[in-house]
N, C-alpha and C positions, 0 to 999 in steps of 0.2 A: 825440372820441378813438375810436382805434380797437378792436377787442376785443382784438385784440393787446398793445395798450398795455395796456389794462385789465387785461391778466391779468399783465403784465407788474408792474404797480405791487404787483397780492395778491399776485404768488409772495415780494414784500418783507415782508409781513405778520407782525409778531413776531418776526424773525430778530436784531434786537437788542436790547443793552442800551441803556437810557439813562442813560447815566453822566455823569461830568464829561468825559469826551473825546468825547462824544457834544455835550454843549451847547456844547462848545466850537466845533463848526461850524455850529452853527442860529442866525440871527438873535434879536435880543429879548435882554431882562435875564433873569436866573434871582438866587432868594432862598432862603435856608433859612429857614424856617417851623416852627414848631414841629409843625406837621401836615403836614409836606412840603416838599421843593422844588417851587418855583411858577414859571413863565415866565411873563413880564407885558413890559408896554411902557407908557411913557411918553410924550405927546406932549404939546406945545402950551402955553398962559400961561394964566392967567384959573380963573374957578373950576371946581371939579374935578366930573367925571363919569368915574364910574365903569362898566363896560359887562360885564355876564354872561352867560355864551353857557348852551346848553342842553347835552339829552343827552350829545349826542356830537361836532360841531362844533367846531374849536378857537376863540380869537378874532378869527380872519380874516372870521367871520361879519358883525364889524361891521367890516369895513375901509372901507364907505361911511361908514356912522354915525359914526366916528371921524374921516374926512379931514372931514368936514362940520363936525362941533362943532370940530373945530380951526381951520377956516377963520373959524368964528365967534368965534371969541376965549375959546374953553375948554380949559380943560388933560383930557386922557383919560387913564383908566387902564384898559389892559384887560389880561384873563391869560385862562389857562387851567385850570380846575378840575381839582382832582386826578386824575388816570388820563386824563386826554386832552391832548392835543396834546402837550406838551413839558415839563407837570407830573409829578411825584413819582406812580408809582404804589404807593401806599401799599398797605400791607395794614391793612384794614380795613372796617367797612361803611356803604357812601357813601349817607350818610343827610343830610336836610337840613341837620344841628347838623354836621354833619362840614363841607360844604359853608358854613355860614355863619361855622365855627369860621374855613376859610383867610380867608374875606374879611375879617372881625375882624381878623386877624392880620396879613395885607397891607397893610391899611390904616393899621395901628398902626406898625407898621415903615418903612411909606413918607410917612406923611403926619400921624402923630400924632393929633389930636384933632380934625382939619379933618371939618368937615361937606361933603355933597357931595350931586348929582345920583345917583341911581341907575337904572340899566337892566337890565332883565331880559328874556332870550326863552326861552320856552319852559319846558325845566326850571326856567332861571335865573329865571323868575317864581317857581316856588315856595320857590329859594336866594333871593330878595331880599328876598321876605317872612318867610320862616324868619330871615333878619338883623335883618330891622324890627322883628320878636318880640322875638328874644333880645335885641339890643344899639340899643334905642329913643335917640334925639335926635339919629343921626347925621344920616339923608338927609333932606335940603332937600324934595325932591320923587322923585316914582319914576314911571319907566316901563316900562309891561308890552307886551312885543310879542309876541301871540300864546302865552300862558300856561299853563303846563300846572299843575295842583293843585287841578283842581276835582271835587269828591265824584259830579257824575254823569257822568265820564267812561266813557266804554263801551269799554274796550280792546280792541282788536283777536286774535282766537285766539291767533296766536301768543306773543304775549306772557303769555296763562295758561301757554301750554305752556313759556314758558322761566323762569318760575320754579317751576315743578315740581322738586323735586333732581335730580340725575343727567338727568334728561330736558332740561332749561332748559341745563345747562354743556354737555350732546351737541350741544343745535341750536345752540347759538352758537361750539361749535369747530369745527360744520362748516362752515353757511353767515352765521357772522354777520361774519368781515371784509368777504364780498363783496356780505349785504345791507346792510350801513350806508354802504358803499363810496357803491355807486350810488346807495341809497336817500337819500343826505344831499342829492343836487343832485335828486331827482325834482320836484321844487316850483319848479325855477327856468324859469320860464312868460315872463318877458320879459328876462333877462339869456344866453340860451342859448347866446351867443356868447365867455362866459365858463367854459361849463360843463369844460374842461379842465382851467383855471387853478382851478378849483373843488374838481376830484376829485382833481387831483395835491396841492393842499394839504391834502387831509384824508388823501390815503395815506401822505405824509411822516409824518404823525403815528401812525399805526399802524402802522410798521415796528418801534415800540420794541414791547417784548414789556410784557403785560400791561395792555393797551388791553382786550380782552375781559371780563376776569373783573373787571374796575372798572367797563365797562358793566354788566355782567350784575348786579352789586349794585346799581348806582345803579337798574336796571328793578325790582329788587325792594325796594330799601330807600325808594326816593326817589318816582318815577314811579306805581308800582302802590300808595300807599301814600294814599291820595287825601282817605281820611276825617282824616286826621291833618295832611293836607298844606293842607285847606281852611281847620282853623283858624289857619294863620298868615297867610293872606288875613284873616280874621276880627280878628285881633288888631292885623292891620296897619292896617286900616282905623277900629279903635278910637281909635289914637294920631292921626287926624286928617290923616294924611300926604297932602298932594297927591297925586293918583295919574291919570295918562294910559293908559288900554288902546289899543291899536290890534289888529286881527281882521282876518285874510282871509278872505272868506265863503266862496271855494274851497280854505282850508284843511284838508286830509286828515290831518292829523299828530295835529294839536288841533282838533278842527271847532268851528265856528263855533257848534254848538247850547250848547257849553258858555258862554258869552257869558252867557246866561240867569240859569244859577246865581252867575256872577261880579258881573252887577249886582245879585244876591240880598246875597251877602255883602260886597260894596263898592260901595253906595248912592250913595256922593257921587263917584266915580269917574266921568273922564268915557270914555265910551267909543264908541270909530270904527271903525264896520267899513268895512272896502276890499276895495269888491266886486270879483269877478275874482283877488283875489289867492291865492296857497297860502300855505302856511307861514314860508316865509324871503323875506320880501319886505321886512328890514331890508336887506337883501342884493341880491335882485330890484330893489325896488323902493326903491334909497335914497333918490331924489330927493324923493318923497311921502311917504317915512316923516319926513325930518325937514320938509318943511313942516307937518307936524304937532308933532314932537316939538321942534324951536325956538322958538315961538311958545309952548310950552306951559312951557318954561324960561324964557322971556323977552326972547328976540330974534326979531326978524322975519327968516323964512327968505328 
């Protein structure tokens, strides 16, 4: 992607209202939930797999995982978290409880009391375990992909700055769009030919107003609340939910050192370390990811 093209994409950030007229021009389905309008996709037939993305990148991060699941006889639901992608930018604190409620409301509206397999990547790990803790009995198995939420996490300096009142908002408003857009693809190691698609898809979601405010709130109320977040993992482990965790050894967003703490709080979980992989291996190395996920769910890859 040329610098000119990137500049063009960034010039659109935050320019448009995410309203019914805008939604009508976008792909996917939309549903009004008590917590906010949610953008989602359902595909396939068979047992249900629900895919929860992370801090900033919308549901397209699951493109390859979703395709594989459908090809192997599963039904998938993927959706955009509130404040991301094409889901509503609600006025609220973006806490794990809010995201867990969104997931519960979405499942109830679309599938009633159906049980399902649950995937969570990055901040989606915190959200999925918060869901398991708050709404026990729905999850058959849990797949965590480089999860956030360990109380041993050592946040980079910019995160500390970002949560300081006034300073954090100022920093986000000045550099947030460019930093998050370029950063979303920085750990593409093996799919560099898809860099333009990945960046363009991300930019399409941030052209709607409110994205930065929502992600800043998530940083304050979810990412940086690791002591509270770790408790969700402990409560999930207490339920005995069979869990697979995949983690890249070269992850610079959620570094692998946290996997030691993960095994302490979820000792029965199966932990697999991907040598040489970054944070977004679920997209970057979709086949490798599914070579472990499919057998875990009960189907050979």
